[in-house]
N, C-alpha and C positions, 0 to 999 in steps of 0.2 A: 924361764916358762914352766909357768902354773899346769902341774899333770892331773889329772886322775886318777885313783885305778879300782876303789867301789863307790854303795855308795845311788842314790836317786839323781833322777837332771831337776831334780827340786831340792835335792845337798848340796846340788851345783854354781844353785840361785836360777840354776831355768825355769819353765815353763811351758809345758810340751801342751802346744796349740794341739783344741777338741776337732778330729775330722767329721770333714760329713759329709755324713752317711746319706746316698744316693741311692731311693727308691725304688725298685727295678718294679716297672710294670706289671702289670697282671693283667687276665683275663677280665675279673670285676675290671680293673681302670676304665678298662678299652670299651664292656656294658658301658658303662655307664657312660661314658663319652658320647658315642654313636645309639643309646638309649634305646637300645635293646637289651635282650637275656644273654646272658653266660652263653646256654647251649647253642640258641645260636648266633655268637662267636665265634663257636666251637668249631661247627656248623661249614660255614666260611673260611675260614683258618684253615682250618684240617682235608677242608674241598670237598668234601658228602653230604651226602640231605641238600634240601630245597634250603634258596633263599629269592626272594625276589632281589630285582638289581638295583635297586634300592637303596635296598636293607646291608647287598654288599660294598654298595658305596662307600655308604655308610662307615660300613665296619670297615675297612680296608682305607680309609681316611682317619678316621680315630686310631687305628696301630701304629698307626704310619707319624702320627706326629706324638704322638706320647714311648713311640721306636717302643713297641710289645714284639716280641722273639716268643713264634709259639716253641715251646718245644715237644719235637720230634717226635723224643721218645714215647712220653705219653698221648701223644697223639698217634701215632702205631700204639699202646696199645687199646687205647678206643678202637678207636675203625678195625683192629684188628691187620693190617696193612699201613706197610709202610710207604714213601713216594718217592720209593726204588727200583730201575729197571733194569735187571741183568743183559750184556749184550758179550754173547762167548763168540769170542772169536779164536782163533789158530795161532796169526799175530801178527802182535803190532807195526810192521817193519812194511808190510802190503800196504799200497794205497788200497787196495780192494776195495780195502775191511775198515782202513782207514775213510775211505768216502759215505762208505753203508753206517759209521758210527754218528758222523757228520751231520746227514739227516735224518733219524732215530732222534737223536740231539736235539735237530730242529722243531721238531713238534713236538718231544719230551717234555722239554722245558716250559714251550708256552702253558702247558697245562699243569706246570707247578712240578714235577717231575726229573728228577736226577737218573744222568744213567752211568752204571757202574760197571767200569772193562773184565770181564776173562778171559785174562789171557791162556789159554790152556795149554799154546807150544804142543797140543799132539801128546799133551800127557799124563795121564790117565787119575793119577790122584791130585794131583792140581786138578782136572778137573771135579771130581770129586770133592774137594777142600771150593769152591767157589757154590756150587750146588749147596752145602752145607751152609754156607757163612749167608748163599739168598734165601735157605727157611730161615735160617737161626734172627734174618732180618727181617723177616716178612714180606721178602717182600712184592712187588703191586705186579710182575707178569719180568718174562725173561724174553730176549730174541736170541738161536739158535743160526750161528754162521761157521758151524765146522762139518768136517768125515761124519759121521755115526759112526762112533767104533763103543764096543758096548760097552763106559761108564760113561760115556755122552746121554747115552739111550737110560741106563739109571737112573741120569740126576737129570732129569724130560718130564720121564715120568714119575719120580718123587714128586716133582713139582706139580703136576698136573694133578694128583693124588691128594695133595699138600692145598688143592682150587688154585692154583700159581695158573693163571698163564698161560701156556708158552705159543710163541708164532714160528713156524722157521725160514730165514731169510740168505741165501738160495747155499743150502744148509741142508743136510742126505733127508732121502724120504722115506731113513733107514732110525730120522728122531722123531718118537710123537709129538704131535702137536698141535694145535685147532685151529690152525691156519697157513696156509705156503703162498713163496710169494719169487714164483721162478723167474727170471732170465730165458729166454728161446735160442736153449744151450742152439739146435737143432736146428735152428734160424741162423745160427751165426755159423758154423760152421761150412753150410753152404750156400755162405755169401761171401766167404774167405777161398773156394772151391771156385767156385763162379769169377771169383778176382779172377783167378790164378792159371783158368784156363782162355779166357775174355786174354788173357796176356801173350798166350799162347802157348801155357806151361803147356806138356804133356807126363814130363815126369815129375812124379811128387811124392817128398817124405810128407810123414804127418810123427809129432812128438805127444802118444798124449801118458794119461797117470793112467796106472794099473787099480783097479780098485775104485774107479770114482767116475760117480753116477753122468757127471756136468762132462770132462773126457770124453764118455763112450756116446750120450751125442752132439756130441762137437765134432770127434767120429764120423760117427753112422751120418750126423747132414754134408757133411762133403763129401763119404760116398759118396753114399742117395742123390749132388749134381754128379757126380765122376759117374756115375752107371747113364742116370738121362744120359750119358752125352757122348757117349760107347768110348767112356778113358781104358786103354787095357788095363783092369785088372791088376795085371804083373809089371804096369809100372809105376804103380804105384806102391811108397815102400812102407808101414805103421810100425811102429815100436812107442814101446810103454815102460816108461821109465812110474818111478819112486814118489814122487813127490812135483809140489808145480813150485821152481825152487831157481837159481839162475846155478847151479849144481846141474840138477837133472837136467835140463836143456843141450849141455855142454856132451852129459854122457850123450843125449839122444842124436848125438851129428851123424859122431862116433857110431855107432850103433848105423847109423843110415850108411857111413861111407863104408862100412865093410860091407854091403847090400852088392848085389854086380848094376848093378841099375842106380848108377848115382843120382841124386833130386835138380831138379835145376830152380829148387821151389817146395822151399819145407812151411811148416802152418806148426806152430807150437803152440798151449793146448793153455801157455798164458804170458800177461809181457813181464815175469821175474824168466821164464821156460824160457824169453824170444832173444832175451839178454843174455842170459851164453850159449845161443847159438849162437849169436856176433860175436862174440869173446869165441868163443871153438872156430868159426870160419878166419876168423882175423889170424891167428895159429897156423892154421892150414893154408893158408893167403890167399885166397876166396874172396875175391870183391860183393860184399854186397853192395848198391843189388844184378852189378854184373856178369857175376858169377854165377851168381841165387838170388832171390830172390826171400826172403823171410816178411810172414804173419804173424800177429803176438796176437793174445785176449788181454779183455777187461781196457786197454784209455787208460792204463793206471798213468804210467811215466813217458809212453810211450813221445813223445814230441823230443822226451831229454835226450834219445840214445843217438845217437852217429851211426848210420845216416840214423833220421827220425823213423820211429816205425811204424804200417804203415797197419793196423792193428783190429780188431769189428769190438767195437764201444759199446758197456753194460751202461745200465744203466743204474748206479751203481747207487748215488746221493739218490734218485728218485725212489730206489727201491726202501731206502736207509723211514723214508718218512712215511709209504706203503704199513712199511711193518708197524710203527708208530702208531699208525693210524688205527689198527688191523684189531693191536693190544693193547688198546686203549679203547676202546670198543666193547672187549671181553674185561677189559680191570674197569669197567662203571656198570658192569653189567646188562648192560643196550640186547640186544633179542633179534644176532643174527646168526643164528640157528645152525645147523650142521659146516664139519670141518669147510673153511674158501680156501679157490686156490684158484692164483693173482699171476697171469703171466706178462712181465714189461718186454717188451723190443728190442733187438739187437739192430744195430748197422752200423756198415764196414767204412771206416775215418781211413782215405787213403793218403799215402804220402814217401816218405821217401828209399823207400826198404823195398821198393817190387819195379818191378817194369816189364816193359816188352822185353818173351824169348829173342836170342837172335842165335 
């Protein structure tokens, strides 16, 4: 067997084949194919400035035929803006945020923007790091759907100071922003209490979340209906827990159970908490809804619980769409005036976790 230890391929009697180089198409190639200037190609593919519909069609057709891919970094340097929209949320496991993100991405992508998920986990350092990343990448705009802690407030203000538009979508009113989208939480609480009273419940427990404007408005709405219909305040037990989590819902039931007036129905501030309520009631050998009726908020996974959860549904997918539209109008420099405040209605969805009081 013949072996080769040193030398070149030609020493071995082998001649290497010449590699055919494929020329990467440039912006000049696209301009020539479309019959326009390179600056026009830049405007069309970069999404800035004006070009007629026919010109846009020719440029896009030429770019596709040539396989041209614009340099995103070069484009952001020229426009001082990337095609990135940041989305701040506290948890990626909560379907509430997933629905917002879905609506946000649908509209943003139709305009050529990509959504970058910034999951803070309620961690101040992580929030600050995401803010710095969005500043350095010259983000086009940012949507916040998180509590308004000091780190988040600083990030939002820093973005605004650098002329990056900010919108809050079911986020804290403490977060500085140019536009806000909220759901009518007062109405939602009102509807939840109305449903239970119509079923004959008088002893109602409410599990809220400390330092949450959303929770406070839901409690206010429920209390308003109960007061209007003469429900004795001493028969309504309100407890506050630390977060919108399954564990907090579980804890809330324990707190309510320690009260003298045991509730025949419980309103939890969201579906995750309601899941903890169901778990705790099962451990206490109390049946839902025969012994205790339960209502949640969000309608995020209410159909997957057993029994299926009665809940107040929030239009989160639509909220994400509206947030994207408001943000894109700011990004494109449209004259939309001062801060806009959009309120979306909530609706009660009755399932199996509530029934007539016996």
